[in-house]
MARKE-505169 format. One line per field, with one value per residue (C-alpha): residue number from 1; y, x, z. Coordinates in pm, whole numbers, plus 50000, padded with zeros to 5 digits. Each point is the difference from the previous one (the first is absolute). Layout:
// residues N
pos: NUM; ...
py: Y; ...
px: X; ...
pz: Z; ...
//
This chain:
// residues 372
pos: 1; 2; 3; 4; 5; 6; 7; 8; 9; 10; 11; 12; 13; 14; 15; 16; 17; 18; 19; 20; 21; 22; 23; 24; 25; 26; 27; 28; 29; 30; 31; 32; 33; 34; 35; 36; 37; 38; 39; 40; 41; 42; 43; 44; 45; 46; 47; 48; 49; 50; 51; 52; 53; 54; 55; 56; 57; 58; 59; 60; 61; 62; 63; 64; 65; 66; 67; 68; 69; 70; 71; 72; 73; 74; 75; 76; 77; 78; 79; 80; 81; 82; 83; 84; 85; 86; 87; 88; 89; 90; 91; 92; 93; 94; 95; 96; 97; 98; 99; 100; 101; 102; 103; 104; 105; 106; 107; 108; 109; 110; 111; 112; 113; 114; 115; 116; 117; 118; 119; 120; 121; 122; 123; 124; 125; 126; 127; 128; 129; 130; 131; 132; 133; 134; 135; 136; 137; 138; 139; 140; 141; 142; 143; 144; 145; 146; 147; 148; 149; 150; 151; 152; 153; 154; 155; 156; 157; 158; 159; 160; 161; 162; 163; 164; 165; 166; 167; 168; 169; 170; 171; 172; 173; 174; 175; 176; 177; 178; 179; 180; 181; 182; 183; 184; 185; 186; 187; 188; 189; 190; 191; 192; 193; 194; 195; 196; 197; 198; 199; 200; 201; 202; 203; 204; 205; 206; 207; 208; 209; 210; 211; 212; 213; 214; 215; 216; 217; 218; 219; 220; 221; 222; 223; 224; 225; 226; 227; 228; 229; 230; 231; 232; 233; 234; 235; 236; 237; 238; 239; 240; 241; 242; 243; 244; 245; 246; 247; 248; 249; 250; 251; 252; 253; 254; 255; 256; 257; 258; 259; 260; 261; 262; 263; 264; 265; 266; 267; 268; 269; 270; 271; 272; 273; 274; 275; 276; 277; 278; 279; 280; 281; 282; 283; 284; 285; 286; 287; 288; 289; 290; 291; 292; 293; 294; 295; 296; 297; 298; 299; 300; 301; 302; 303; 304; 305; 306; 307; 308; 309; 310; 311; 312; 313; 314; 315; 316; 317; 318; 319; 320; 321; 322; 323; 324; 325; 326; 327; 328; 329; 330; 331; 332; 333; 334; 335; 336; 337; 338; 339; 340; 341; 342; 343; 344; 345; 346; 347; 348; 349; 350; 351; 352; 353; 354; 355; 356; 357; 358; 359; 360; 361; 362; 363; 364; 365; 366; 367; 368; 369; 370; 371; 372
py: 05167; 50082; 50054; 50342; 49828; 49793; 50136; 49888; 49714; 50101; 49760; 50053; 50172; 50085; 49942; 50282; 49963; 50157; 49744; 50108; 50369; 49955; 49810; 50276; 50274; 49808; 49985; 50366; 50101; 49783; 50197; 49679; 49991; 49843; 49659; 49960; 49732; 49978; 49894; 49732; 49872; 49993; 49802; 49750; 49964; 49959; 49728; 49767; 50016; 49874; 49705; 50224; 50136; 50318; 50302; 50340; 50284; 50234; 50309; 49825; 49670; 50127; 50106; 49655; 49835; 50250; 49953; 49621; 49985; 50232; 49794; 49685; 50167; 49996; 50273; 50082; 49693; 49792; 49892; 49953; 49802; 50189; 49959; 50272; 49965; 50197; 50355; 50184; 50015; 49635; 50073; 50355; 49871; 49787; 50294; 50221; 49775; 49998; 49640; 49888; 49886; 49675; 49943; 49654; 49897; 49915; 49710; 50073; 49895; 50159; 50287; 49915; 49914; 49686; 49773; 49862; 50353; 50092; 49702; 50091; 50361; 49915; 50105; 50013; 50355; 49910; 50091; 49983; 49909; 50236; 49818; 50237; 49867; 50195; 50090; 49801; 49659; 49838; 49933; 49640; 50006; 49621; 49990; 50325; 49930; 49677; 50189; 50273; 49744; 49810; 50316; 50158; 50306; 50232; 50012; 50344; 49971; 50293; 49935; 50359; 49886; 49679; 50053; 49664; 49803; 49656; 49696; 49654; 50160; 50221; 50371; 50218; 50200; 49690; 49813; 50190; 50197; 50280; 50109; 50347; 50140; 50329; 50187; 50241; 50107; 49767; 49689; 49725; 50181; 50336; 50241; 50309; 49932; 49761; 49670; 49701; 49768; 49650; 49765; 49699; 50141; 50208; 50157; 50097; 50156; 50205; 50120; 50105; 50196; 50179; 50074; 50155; 50231; 50164; 49700; 50055; 49781; 50245; 50368; 50155; 49666; 49933; 49649; 49992; 50234; 50005; 50203; 50143; 49745; 49977; 49937; 50256; 49896; 50147; 49758; 49711; 50074; 49991; 49681; 49835; 50071; 49861; 49696; 49908; 50007; 49857; 49636; 50080; 50222; 49724; 49748; 50253; 50053; 49626; 49965; 50283; 49830; 49668; 50173; 50152; 49667; 49832; 50270; 50133; 49793; 50228; 49786; 50275; 50029; 49764; 50022; 49973; 49643; 49904; 49757; 49689; 50078; 50377; 50243; 50286; 50320; 50194; 50335; 50013; 49779; 49983; 49843; 49952; 50139; 49861; 50247; 50378; 50074; 50375; 49956; 49762; 50243; 50286; 49793; 49914; 50365; 50101; 49745; 50159; 49717; 50120; 49824; 50045; 49837; 49904; 50023; 50117; 50039; 49731; 50143; 49901; 50231; 50302; 50276; 49957; 49635; 49994; 50271; 49856; 49652; 50136; 50172; 49680; 49790; 49799; 49848; 49799; 49705; 50023; 49873; 49933; 50343; 50167; 49800; 50080; 50372; 49991; 49802; 50074; 50213; 50029; 50020; 50111; 49738; 50214; 49917; 50303; 49839; 49905; 49703; 50244; 50132; 49649; 49930; 50319; 49915; 49649; 50121; 50274; 49758; 49742; 50266; 50030; 49693; 49796; 50255; 50298
px: 95773; 49678; 49699; 49836; 49692; 50190; 50078; 50320; 49946; 50146; 50224; 49786; 49672; 49887; 49629; 49813; 49630; 49686; 49989; 50342; 49911; 49674; 50178; 50259; 49737; 49793; 50296; 50090; 49645; 50004; 50288; 50171; 50291; 50297; 50030; 49625; 49742; 50091; 50355; 49879; 49751; 50267; 50233; 49725; 49911; 50358; 50054; 49788; 50265; 50273; 49844; 49844; 50330; 50010; 50022; 50145; 49942; 50296; 50052; 50210; 50153; 50347; 49884; 49846; 50338; 50176; 49763; 49992; 50379; 49990; 49728; 50207; 50291; 50230; 50263; 50372; 50222; 49740; 50001; 49694; 50019; 49828; 49983; 50181; 49747; 49718; 49888; 50243; 49742; 50068; 50360; 49933; 49777; 50288; 50239; 49744; 50002; 50380; 50046; 50228; 49869; 50138; 49905; 49922; 49933; 49663; 49840; 49976; 49635; 49822; 50250; 49978; 50281; 50193; 49984; 50350; 50140; 49820; 50143; 50351; 49956; 49910; 50252; 49989; 49865; 49707; 49671; 49748; 49929; 49792; 49842; 49847; 49701; 50106; 49753; 49729; 50171; 50053; 50358; 50105; 49855; 49975; 50382; 50079; 49793; 50188; 50330; 49873; 49873; 50329; 50199; 49733; 49961; 49703; 49836; 49878; 49791; 50004; 49666; 49955; 49937; 49814; 49651; 49816; 50298; 50049; 50224; 49849; 49684; 50166; 49968; 50310; 50016; 49904; 50331; 50250; 50012; 49834; 49906; 49976; 49779; 49989; 49691; 50174; 49769; 50154; 49987; 49742; 49783; 50063; 49889; 50144; 50304; 50049; 50135; 49914; 50191; 49866; 50100; 49874; 50156; 49754; 50275; 50197; 49684; 49955; 50360; 49941; 49690; 50205; 50284; 49770; 49837; 50283; 50021; 49648; 49695; 49832; 50041; 50302; 50088; 50310; 50134; 50290; 50172; 49790; 49932; 49706; 49940; 49624; 49768; 49725; 49635; 49971; 50265; 49842; 49657; 50146; 50186; 49679; 49833; 50299; 50012; 49654; 50124; 50351; 49901; 49821; 50288; 50247; 49817; 49994; 50376; 50052; 49779; 50188; 50329; 49872; 49905; 50347; 50164; 49807; 50044; 50354; 50220; 50299; 50316; 50188; 49734; 49956; 49664; 49988; 50002; 49787; 50131; 49801; 49745; 50038; 49714; 50156; 49793; 50192; 50065; 50229; 50013; 50377; 50169; 50368; 50140; 50316; 50183; 49968; 49746; 50008; 49919; 49716; 49853; 50025; 49808; 49731; 49967; 49971; 49719; 49821; 50071; 50099; 50303; 50250; 50298; 49957; 50286; 50284; 50253; 50025; 49999; 50360; 50105; 49806; 50214; 49895; 50106; 50271; 50220; 50020; 50065; 50279; 50163; 49975; 50135; 49680; 49867; 49690; 49985; 49645; 49999; 49624; 49927; 50226; 49848; 49644; 50076; 50141; 49714; 49662; 49722; 49653; 49699; 49642; 49792; 49765; 49628; 49898; 50139; 49752; 50031; 50107; 50272; 50129; 50006; 50199; 50248; 50063; 50028; 50247; 50216; 49993; 50101; 50333; 50113; 50312; 50276; 49974
pz: 15547; 50188; 49772; 50016; 50144; 50257; 50343; 50174; 50243; 50338; 50187; 50313; 50071; 50355; 50055; 50171; 49930; 50137; 50282; 50123; 49968; 50190; 50277; 50040; 50004; 50256; 50238; 49946; 50086; 50311; 50154; 50119; 49763; 50184; 50168; 50040; 49916; 49631; 50084; 50238; 49742; 49729; 50226; 50074; 49633; 49884; 50258; 49788; 49725; 50235; 50184; 50267; 50128; 50205; 49770; 50087; 49753; 49940; 49785; 49731; 49902; 50083; 50347; 50042; 49936; 50226; 50294; 49967; 50026; 50302; 50165; 49953; 50179; 49698; 50011; 50020; 49989; 49816; 49636; 49780; 49675; 49719; 49622; 49808; 49717; 50161; 50064; 50228; 50281; 50084; 50098; 50119; 50280; 50127; 49996; 50175; 50307; 50003; 49884; 49719; 49662; 49862; 49637; 49864; 49642; 49847; 49818; 49626; 49973; 50295; 50047; 50373; 50239; 49909; 50309; 49937; 49979; 50322; 50187; 49878; 50121; 50361; 50265; 50382; 49967; 49775; 50169; 49717; 49639; 49785; 49704; 49744; 49806; 49694; 49724; 50183; 49985; 50342; 50102; 50076; 50352; 50011; 49992; 50181; 50312; 50089; 49963; 50233; 50251; 49993; 50079; 50226; 49777; 49964; 49658; 49892; 49684; 49760; 49831; 49886; 49640; 50075; 50144; 49989; 49866; 50152; 50002; 50044; 50133; 50263; 49927; 50000; 50320; 50199; 50000; 50211; 50322; 49808; 49652; 49847; 49725; 49813; 49884; 49764; 49712; 49737; 50218; 49938; 50252; 50163; 50269; 49827; 50218; 50287; 50126; 50218; 50230; 50055; 50281; 50195; 50319; 50203; 50212; 49690; 49855; 50317; 49981; 49639; 50102; 50263; 49758; 49739; 50257; 50197; 50232; 50135; 50033; 50238; 49922; 50175; 50163; 49792; 50064; 49751; 49758; 49686; 49688; 49810; 49726; 50024; 49707; 49947; 49997; 49651; 49877; 50190; 49851; 49650; 50090; 50120; 49666; 49812; 50227; 49876; 49640; 50024; 49943; 49673; 49893; 50085; 49785; 49715; 50035; 49992; 49693; 49827; 50081; 49866; 49674; 49967; 50087; 49720; 49735; 50048; 49772; 49926; 50028; 50182; 50273; 50296; 50175; 50382; 50135; 50299; 50261; 50086; 50270; 49958; 49953; 49804; 50025; 49733; 50154; 49699; 49692; 49970; 49700; 49923; 49676; 49845; 49781; 49994; 50273; 49946; 49632; 50086; 50251; 49749; 49744; 50256; 50099; 49634; 49968; 50297; 50242; 50346; 50140; 50280; 50170; 50364; 50102; 49773; 50281; 50270; 50350; 50067; 49714; 50128; 50151; 50368; 49986; 49733; 50149; 50356; 49859; 49779; 50298; 50203; 49712; 49992; 49679; 49916; 49761; 49864; 49641; 49974; 50146; 49743; 49717; 50102; 50027; 49645; 49842; 50164; 49854; 50149; 49768; 50074; 50181; 50211; 50015; 49791; 49684; 49727; 49767; 49731; 50229; 50061; 49626; 49940; 50277; 49867; 49640; 50094; 50197; 49719; 49750; 50180; 49811; 50067; 49960; 50233
//
């Protein structure tokens, strides 16, 4: 039970400091609040995180996925291979362009797409693979990229939880045809709300800029059918401030995770493994709990330790996907996905944690004991 003098430790804590407030106010006072110099400067700055790829700022991570698929020409008749163990936005973006979602199973360690499952899911209609760098751990890009190259498939990276993660020295968002990032307030860095698409292809980047702005580069000279998915300069200004802090925050997250790795000893709890060559940035510190997960979470909550399940229902079991598959007689064999959804719990790892917070988290987890 939480002591009267102990405040609950939140599972996540958005950072909005005086620097972010001042940046937002500065832009508001300037009168240039949409698609102005702050957006361009944010794009340029973010490019340094992704091996100097072209960066196109969008109004959300979901919009970034949606526009990237559109820009790649993926649509009706195409299939995109997606993990079911992810936030629904990953699959929703595929549906929004009219393509079909094909679910593949995950690796138990990284929670990313299993390359063997991906290869088995490829059909003549497959147009793209969408690896999700879940919780901040890079997917197995060293194995997925050769599969994509062999079958001439686009790779669309969902890096919305993985700012500054890397595999063998290559940052996520710099592997495939394009990568996407989210700047939602609880992400490792944020812009209040927003997203980014990264690509090495200058022509693809130009198409993305057209798509986000009603198909226009010059005002009223519409070249293609587009939408309004622009990022505001207020968001970009906040993002620029956060961009200057994200490396220090990342190292703090990694240090917090290392502390928890070393101090969590409960037999019923498995701490998150890290693949060789991977730089895990710990958007979430996600453990597996064997036994009664609900009881374990209730005990943690009683002890004042924030916790959450991301994601309790795999996408293929959500109504918009489950019901059409049932009508079509289609089933998915995803044992690792089902197991992860039944076992995972995310614990606080954010950079605002103190040493005392970390001690409390480890002690509360260890108090769960063997029999849950």
